[in-house]
C-alpha positions as CSV (number, residue, x, y, z in Angstrom):
1,M,-67.5,119.5,138.4
2,R,-68.9,119.2,134.9
3,M,-71.8,116.8,134.5
4,E,-71.2,114.2,131.8
5,D,-73.6,113.9,128.9
6,F,-75.9,111.0,128.2
7,I,-75.9,110.5,124.4
8,T,-78.4,108.5,122.4
9,N,-79.3,108.4,118.7
10,D,-82.7,106.7,119.5
11,L,-85.4,109.2,118.6
12,N,-88.1,107.5,120.6
13,L,-86.0,107.4,123.7
14,A,-85.0,111.1,123.3
15,V,-88.7,112.0,123.0
16,T,-89.5,110.0,126.1
17,L,-86.8,111.7,128.0
18,K,-88.0,115.1,126.9
19,L,-91.5,114.3,127.9
20,H,-90.3,113.3,131.3
21,G,-88.6,116.6,131.8
22,C,-85.1,115.9,130.8
23,Q,-83.4,118.9,129.2
24,L,-82.0,118.3,125.7
25,K,-78.6,120.0,125.8
26,E,-77.5,119.5,122.2
27,L,-78.4,117.9,119.0
28,V,-75.4,116.8,116.8
29,P,-75.8,115.5,113.3
30,M,-74.2,112.1,112.6
31,K,-71.3,112.3,110.3
32,K,-72.3,109.4,108.0
33,D,-76.0,110.0,107.9
34,H,-77.1,113.7,108.2
35,N,-80.7,112.7,108.5
36,K,-79.9,111.2,112.0
37,A,-78.5,112.9,115.1
38,N,-77.1,112.2,118.5
39,F,-79.2,113.7,121.4
40,H,-77.2,115.0,124.4
41,F,-78.8,115.1,127.8
42,D,-77.3,115.7,131.3
43,D,-76.6,112.2,132.7
44,T,-78.6,112.1,135.9
45,V,-80.0,109.3,138.1
46,E,-83.5,110.3,137.1
47,L,-82.6,110.1,133.4
48,R,-81.1,106.6,133.9
49,E,-84.3,105.5,135.7
50,I,-86.4,106.8,132.8
51,T,-84.1,105.1,130.3
52,E,-84.4,101.8,132.2
53,D,-88.2,102.1,132.3
54,Y,-88.2,102.8,128.5
55,W,-86.2,99.7,127.7
56,E,-88.3,97.6,130.1
57,N,-91.6,98.9,128.5
58,R,-92.6,100.6,131.8
59,A,-92.3,104.2,130.7
60,T,-95.5,106.0,129.9
61,V,-96.1,109.2,127.9
62,D,-99.1,111.1,126.5
63,P,-99.5,109.8,122.9
64,I,-100.4,113.1,121.4
65,A,-97.5,114.9,123.2
66,F,-95.2,112.0,122.0
67,S,-96.3,112.5,118.4
68,E,-95.9,116.3,118.5
69,T,-92.4,116.0,120.1
70,I,-91.3,113.5,117.4
71,K,-92.3,116.1,114.8
72,Q,-90.4,118.9,116.6
73,L,-87.2,116.8,117.0
74,K,-87.3,115.7,113.4
75,N,-87.8,119.3,112.2
76,R,-84.7,120.2,114.3
77,I,-82.7,117.4,112.8
78,F,-83.5,118.3,109.3
79,S,-82.8,122.0,110.0
80,L,-79.3,121.3,111.4
81,D,-76.3,122.7,109.6
82,K,-75.0,119.7,107.7
83,S,-71.5,121.0,107.1
């Protein structure tokens, strides 16, 4: 059985998920704004719990790691094939 994807275009949420150990499966540029992307993760119970914590302001991450991961993901977005 294939696991469904959890998809978000929220960069801060994607960073939080990555820092909590969720594996980023795919990064897909948005059709109308190529400077933005959809982040695809495996949709797991753990991911849903982290996402709920994020929206309820309960998720915590290391601020330096957060800043570095934002830079990494932005670099990946801007290096995507825009065709």
